[in-house]
DSSP file (Angstrom, degrees, kcal/mol; ACC not computed):
  #  RESIDUE AA STRUCTURE BP1 BP2  ACC     N-H-->O    O-->H-N    N-H-->O    O-->H-N    TCO  KAPPA ALPHA  PHI   PSI    X-CA   Y-CA   Z-CA
    1    1 A M              0   0    0      0, 0.0     2,-0.1     0, 0.0     0, 0.0   0.000 360.0 360.0 360.0 133.8   20.0   29.6  -20.7
    2    2 A A        -     0   0    0      1,-0.1     2,-0.5     0, 0.0     0, 0.0  -0.391 360.0-114.1 -70.2 144.6   21.8   29.1  -17.4
    3    3 A S        -     0   0    0     -2,-0.1    -1,-0.1     2,-0.0     6,-0.0  -0.662  18.6-140.6 -83.9 127.9   19.7   27.8  -14.6
    4    4 A D    >   -     0   0    0     -2,-0.5     3,-2.3     1,-0.1    -1,-0.0  -0.816  10.5-142.7 -87.2 120.8   19.1   30.1  -11.6
    5    5 A P  T 3  S+     0   0    0      0, 0.0    -1,-0.1     0, 0.0    -2,-0.0   0.727 100.8  49.3 -58.9 -24.4   19.1   27.9   -8.5
    6    6 A G  T 3  S+     0   0    0      2,-0.1     2,-0.3    -3,-0.0    -2,-0.0   0.482  94.9  93.4 -92.7  -4.2   16.4   30.0   -6.9
    7    7 A R  S <  S-     0   0    0     -3,-2.3     2,-0.3     2,-0.0     0, 0.0  -0.746  70.2-134.5 -95.8 139.5   14.1   29.8  -10.0
    8    8 A L        -     0   0    0     -2,-0.3     2,-1.5     1,-0.0    -2,-0.1  -0.666  19.6-123.7 -87.6 143.2   11.4   27.2  -10.4
    9    9 A D        +     0   0    0     -2,-0.3     3,-0.2     1,-0.2    -1,-0.0  -0.648  57.9 141.7 -84.8  81.8   11.3   25.5  -13.9
   10   10 A L    >   +     0   0    0     -2,-1.5     3,-1.5     1,-0.2    -1,-0.2  -0.080  17.6 123.0-120.3  30.6    7.6   26.3  -14.6
   11   11 A E  T 3  S+     0   0    0      1,-0.3    -1,-0.2     3,-0.0    -2,-0.1   0.760  72.6  62.6 -62.7 -23.1    7.7   27.1  -18.3
   12   12 A W  T 3  S+     0   0    0     -3,-0.2     2,-0.5     2,-0.0    -1,-0.3   0.645  81.1 100.3 -73.9 -18.1    5.0   24.4  -18.8
   13   13 A V    <   -     0   0    0     -3,-1.5     2,-0.2     4,-0.1    -3,-0.1  -0.578  51.5-178.5 -79.0 120.1    2.5   26.3  -16.7
   14   14 A T     >  -     0   0    0     -2,-0.5     4,-2.5     1,-0.1     5,-0.2  -0.624  45.4-100.6-104.8 173.8   -0.1   28.2  -18.7
   15   15 A S  H  > S+     0   0    0     -2,-0.2     4,-2.5     1,-0.2     5,-0.2   0.880 124.7  52.4 -64.4 -34.8   -2.9   30.4  -17.3
   16   16 A H  H  > S+     0   0    0      2,-0.2     4,-3.0     1,-0.2     5,-0.3   0.973 108.5  47.8 -66.5 -51.7   -5.3   27.4  -17.9
   17   17 A T  H  > S+     0   0    0      1,-0.2     4,-2.3     2,-0.2    -2,-0.2   0.892 113.1  49.5 -55.1 -40.8   -3.1   24.9  -16.1
   18   18 A F  H  X S+     0   0    0     -4,-2.5     4,-2.5     2,-0.2    -1,-0.2   0.946 112.8  46.3 -62.4 -48.2   -2.8   27.3  -13.2
   19   19 A R  H  X S+     0   0    0     -4,-2.5     4,-2.6     1,-0.2    -2,-0.2   0.897 112.2  50.9 -58.6 -41.8   -6.6   28.0  -13.0
   20   20 A K  H  X S+     0   0    0     -4,-3.0     4,-2.3     2,-0.2    -1,-0.2   0.863 109.6  50.5 -65.7 -36.3   -7.3   24.3  -13.3
   21   21 A S  H  X S+     0   0    0     -4,-2.3     4,-2.3    -5,-0.3    -2,-0.2   0.930 112.4  47.0 -69.4 -42.0   -4.8   23.6  -10.4
   22   22 A V  H  X S+     0   0    0     -4,-2.5     4,-2.1     2,-0.2    -2,-0.2   0.907 113.2  48.9 -65.6 -40.2   -6.5   26.4   -8.2
   23   23 A A  H  X S+     0   0    0     -4,-2.6     4,-2.8     2,-0.2    -1,-0.2   0.890 111.3  50.1 -63.4 -42.5  -10.0   25.0   -9.0
   24   24 A T  H  X S+     0   0    0     -4,-2.3     4,-3.0     2,-0.2    -2,-0.2   0.897 110.5  49.0 -61.9 -44.8   -8.9   21.5   -8.2
   25   25 A I  H  X S+     0   0    0     -4,-2.3     4,-1.5     2,-0.2    -2,-0.2   0.909 112.5  47.4 -59.1 -46.6   -7.4   22.6   -4.9
   26   26 A L  H  <>S+     0   0    0     -4,-2.1     5,-2.1     2,-0.2     4,-0.3   0.938 113.8  48.9 -65.5 -45.3  -10.6   24.5   -3.9
   27   27 A D  H ><5S+     0   0    0     -4,-2.8     3,-2.0     1,-0.2    -2,-0.2   0.956 111.8  47.6 -52.8 -55.1  -12.7   21.5   -5.0
   28   28 A E  H 3<5S+     0   0    0     -4,-3.0    -1,-0.2     1,-0.3    -2,-0.2   0.743 107.5  57.6 -63.3 -22.1  -10.6   19.0   -3.0
   29   29 A E  T 3<5S-     0   0    0     -4,-1.5    -1,-0.3    -3,-0.3    -2,-0.2   0.461 117.0-114.5 -84.7  -5.8  -10.8   21.3    0.0
   30   30 A G  T < 5 +     0   0    0     -3,-2.0    -3,-0.2    -4,-0.3     2,-0.1   0.659  57.6 157.9  82.4  14.7  -14.6   21.2   -0.1
   31   31 A L      < -     0   0    0     -5,-2.1    -1,-0.2     1,-0.1    -2,-0.0  -0.465  49.5 -99.4 -74.7 148.3  -15.3   24.8   -0.9
   32   32 A A     >  -     0   0    0     -2,-0.1     4,-2.0     1,-0.1     3,-0.3  -0.232  27.1-115.6 -63.6 155.3  -18.7   25.3   -2.4
   33   33 A A  H  > S+     0   0    0      1,-0.2     4,-2.9     2,-0.2     5,-0.2   0.877 116.9  57.3 -58.7 -37.2  -18.8   25.7   -6.2
   34   34 A R  H  > S+     0   0    0      2,-0.2     4,-2.0     1,-0.2    -1,-0.2   0.880 105.9  48.8 -60.9 -40.1  -20.0   29.3   -5.7
   35   35 A Q  H  > S+     0   0    0     -3,-0.3     4,-2.1     2,-0.2    -1,-0.2   0.906 112.5  47.7 -64.9 -42.3  -16.9   30.1   -3.7
   36   36 A A  H  X S+     0   0    0     -4,-2.0     4,-2.2     2,-0.2    -2,-0.2   0.901 109.5  52.4 -64.4 -43.2  -14.7   28.7   -6.3
   37   37 A A  H  X>S+     0   0    0     -4,-2.9     5,-2.9     1,-0.2     4,-0.9   0.881 109.2  51.7 -64.8 -37.6  -16.5   30.5   -9.1
   38   38 A D  H ><5S+     0   0    0     -4,-2.0     3,-0.8     3,-0.2    -1,-0.2   0.943 110.3  47.9 -59.7 -46.7  -16.0   33.8   -7.2
   39   39 A Q  H 3<5S+     0   0    0     -4,-2.1    -2,-0.2     1,-0.3    -1,-0.2   0.870 115.7  44.4 -63.5 -38.7  -12.3   33.1   -6.8
   40   40 A L  H 3<5S-     0   0    0     -4,-2.2    -1,-0.3    -5,-0.1    -2,-0.2   0.547 115.0-115.3 -85.3  -7.1  -12.0   32.2  -10.5
   41   41 A G  T <<5 +     0   0    0     -4,-0.9     2,-0.5    -3,-0.8    -3,-0.2   0.758  61.0 151.2  80.2  26.4  -14.1   35.1  -11.6
   42   42 A H      < -     0   0    0     -5,-2.9    -1,-0.3    -6,-0.2    -2,-0.1  -0.798  35.2-163.3 -92.3 124.6  -16.9   33.1  -13.0
   43   43 A A  S    S+     0   0    0     -2,-0.5     2,-0.5     1,-0.1    -1,-0.1   0.847  83.0  58.2 -72.0 -31.4  -20.4   34.8  -13.0
   44   44 A Q  S >> S-     0   0    0      1,-0.1     3,-1.0    -7,-0.1     4,-0.9  -0.870  70.4-155.0-101.6 121.7  -22.0   31.3  -13.6
   45   45 A V  H 3> S+     0   0    0     -2,-0.5     4,-2.4     1,-0.2     3,-0.3   0.835  96.2  65.2 -62.5 -31.2  -21.3   28.5  -11.1
   46   46 A S  H 3> S+     0   0    0      1,-0.2     4,-2.8     2,-0.2     5,-0.3   0.801  92.9  59.3 -62.5 -32.1  -22.0   26.1  -13.9
   47   47 A M  H <> S+     0   0    0     -3,-1.0     4,-2.4     2,-0.2     5,-0.3   0.904 109.1  44.6 -63.4 -42.9  -18.9   27.4  -15.8
   48   48 A T  H  X>S+     0   0    0     -4,-0.9     4,-1.9    -3,-0.3     5,-1.7   0.916 116.1  46.7 -65.4 -47.7  -16.7   26.3  -12.8
   49   49 A Q  H  <5S+     0   0    0     -4,-2.4    -2,-0.2     3,-0.2    -1,-0.2   0.894 117.6  40.6 -65.6 -41.3  -18.4   23.1  -12.4
   50   50 A D  H  <5S+     0   0    0     -4,-2.8    -2,-0.2    -5,-0.2    -1,-0.2   0.871 126.6  29.8 -75.4 -40.0  -18.4   22.2  -16.1
   51   51 A A  H  <5S+     0   0    0     -4,-2.4    -3,-0.2    -5,-0.3    -2,-0.2   0.731 132.4  18.9 -95.2 -20.3  -14.8   23.3  -17.0
   52   52 A Y  T  <5S+     0   0    0     -4,-1.9    -3,-0.2    -5,-0.3    -4,-0.1   0.755  90.1  93.6-125.4 -33.7  -12.9   23.0  -13.8
   53   53 A F  S   <S-     0   0    0     -5,-1.7   -29,-0.1     1,-0.1   -30,-0.0  -0.416  86.9 -82.8 -76.7 147.5  -14.3   20.7  -11.2
   54   54 A G        +     0   0    0      1,-0.2     3,-0.2   -31,-0.1    -1,-0.1  -0.157  41.0 173.1 -55.1 121.5  -13.1   17.1  -11.2
   55   55 A R  S    S+     0   0    0      1,-0.1    -1,-0.2    -3,-0.1    -2,-0.1   0.562  74.9  69.9 -96.0 -14.4  -14.7   14.7  -13.6
   56   56 A G        +     0   0    0      2,-0.1    -1,-0.1     0, 0.0     2,-0.1   0.306  68.4 130.0 -87.5  10.8  -12.3   11.9  -12.7
   57   57 A K        -     0   0    0     -3,-0.2     2,-0.6     1,-0.1     0, 0.0  -0.377  56.2-131.4 -71.0 144.0  -13.6   11.4   -9.2
   58   58 A V        -     0   0    0     -2,-0.1     2,-0.7     4,-0.0     3,-0.1  -0.826  15.7-164.1 -95.0 125.0  -14.4    7.8   -8.3
   59   59 A H    >>  -     0   0    0     -2,-0.6     4,-1.9     1,-0.2     3,-0.5  -0.864   3.9-172.8-112.1  96.4  -17.7    7.3   -6.7
   60   60 A T  H 3> S+     0   0    0     -2,-0.7     4,-2.6     1,-0.3     5,-0.2   0.787  82.8  60.8 -60.8 -31.1  -17.7    3.9   -5.1
   61   61 A A  H 3> S+     0   0    0      2,-0.2     4,-2.2     1,-0.2    -1,-0.3   0.910 106.4  47.2 -61.9 -43.4  -21.4    4.0   -4.3
   62   62 A A  H <> S+     0   0    0     -3,-0.5     4,-2.3     2,-0.2     5,-0.2   0.930 112.7  48.9 -63.9 -48.5  -22.2    4.3   -8.0
   63   63 A A  H  X S+     0   0    0     -4,-1.9     4,-2.8     1,-0.2    -2,-0.2   0.918 111.6  49.8 -58.3 -43.4  -19.8    1.4   -8.8
   64   64 A D  H  X S+     0   0    0     -4,-2.6     4,-2.5     1,-0.2    -2,-0.2   0.891 110.2  50.3 -63.9 -42.0  -21.4   -0.7   -6.1
   65   65 A A  H  X S+     0   0    0     -4,-2.2     4,-2.0     2,-0.2    -1,-0.2   0.912 112.6  46.0 -64.9 -42.6  -24.9   -0.1   -7.3
   66   66 A L  H  X S+     0   0    0     -4,-2.3     4,-2.3     2,-0.2    -2,-0.2   0.894 111.9  51.1 -68.1 -38.9  -24.0   -0.9  -10.9
   67   67 A D  H  X S+     0   0    0     -4,-2.8     4,-2.4    -5,-0.2     6,-0.3   0.910 111.6  48.6 -65.5 -36.3  -22.1   -4.1   -9.8
   68   68 A A  H  X S+     0   0    0     -4,-2.5     4,-1.4     1,-0.2     5,-0.5   0.874 110.1  50.9 -68.6 -32.8  -25.2   -5.1   -7.8
   69   69 A A  H  < S+     0   0    0     -4,-2.0    -1,-0.2     1,-0.2    -2,-0.2   0.911 115.0  42.5 -67.9 -39.1  -27.5   -4.5  -10.7
   70   70 A V  H  < S+     0   0    0     -4,-2.3    -2,-0.2     1,-0.2    -1,-0.2   0.851 119.8  42.5 -75.1 -35.7  -25.3   -6.6  -13.0
   71   71 A S  H  < S-     0   0    0     -4,-2.4    -1,-0.2    -5,-0.2    -2,-0.2   0.617 105.3-123.8 -88.8 -15.8  -24.7   -9.4  -10.5
   72   72 A G  S  < S+     0   0    0     -4,-1.4     2,-0.3     1,-0.3    -3,-0.2   0.499  70.9 124.1  82.5   3.8  -28.3   -9.5   -9.2
   73   73 A K        -     0   0    0     -5,-0.5    -1,-0.3    -6,-0.3    -2,-0.2  -0.696  63.9-120.2 -96.4 149.0  -27.1   -9.0   -5.7
   74   74 A K        -     0   0    0     -2,-0.3     2,-0.1    -3,-0.1    -9,-0.1  -0.678  36.2-108.8 -82.9 138.3  -28.3   -6.1   -3.4
   75   75 A P        -     0   0    0      0, 0.0    -1,-0.1     0, 0.0   -10,-0.0  -0.464  35.3-126.1 -70.0 141.9  -25.5   -3.9   -2.2
   76   76 A G    > > -     0   0    0     -2,-0.1     3,-1.9     1,-0.1     5,-0.6  -0.305  24.2-102.4 -79.1 164.9  -24.7   -4.2    1.5
   77   77 A P  G > 5S+     0   0    0      0, 0.0     3,-1.0     0, 0.0    -1,-0.1   0.787 119.9  63.1 -60.3 -27.7  -24.6   -1.5    4.0
   78   78 A E  G 3 5S+     0   0    0      1,-0.2     0, 0.0     2,-0.1     0, 0.0   0.650  91.0  67.6 -73.0 -11.5  -20.8   -1.5    3.8
   79   79 A S  G < 5S-     0   0    0     -3,-1.9    -1,-0.2   -15,-0.0   -15,-0.2   0.696 101.2-130.0 -80.5 -16.4  -21.0   -0.4    0.2
   80   80 A G  T < 5       0   0    0     -3,-1.0   -19,-0.1    -4,-0.4    -2,-0.1   0.592 360.0 360.0  80.3  11.4  -22.3    3.0    1.0
   81   81 A A      <       0   0    0     -5,-0.6    -3,-0.1   -21,-0.1    -1,-0.0   0.418 360.0 360.0 -97.8 360.0  -25.2    2.6   -1.5
């Protein structure tokens, strides 16, 4: 099929990838889970949180606390813990 210069190549986008992208944007912009759930049409906020909100976020305070526990050192004020 000839490529239309004005057309985006989005055949890879499924309804789930689109919804996940929307949820990720709403989460990263700091919207409340209830607001995102409403936008996505979820009656239960837990559905939005469990299925769509980022699990890959890095929480440095948690890492610092675990590091301190393993090393025997107390986390400093700069660690955020």
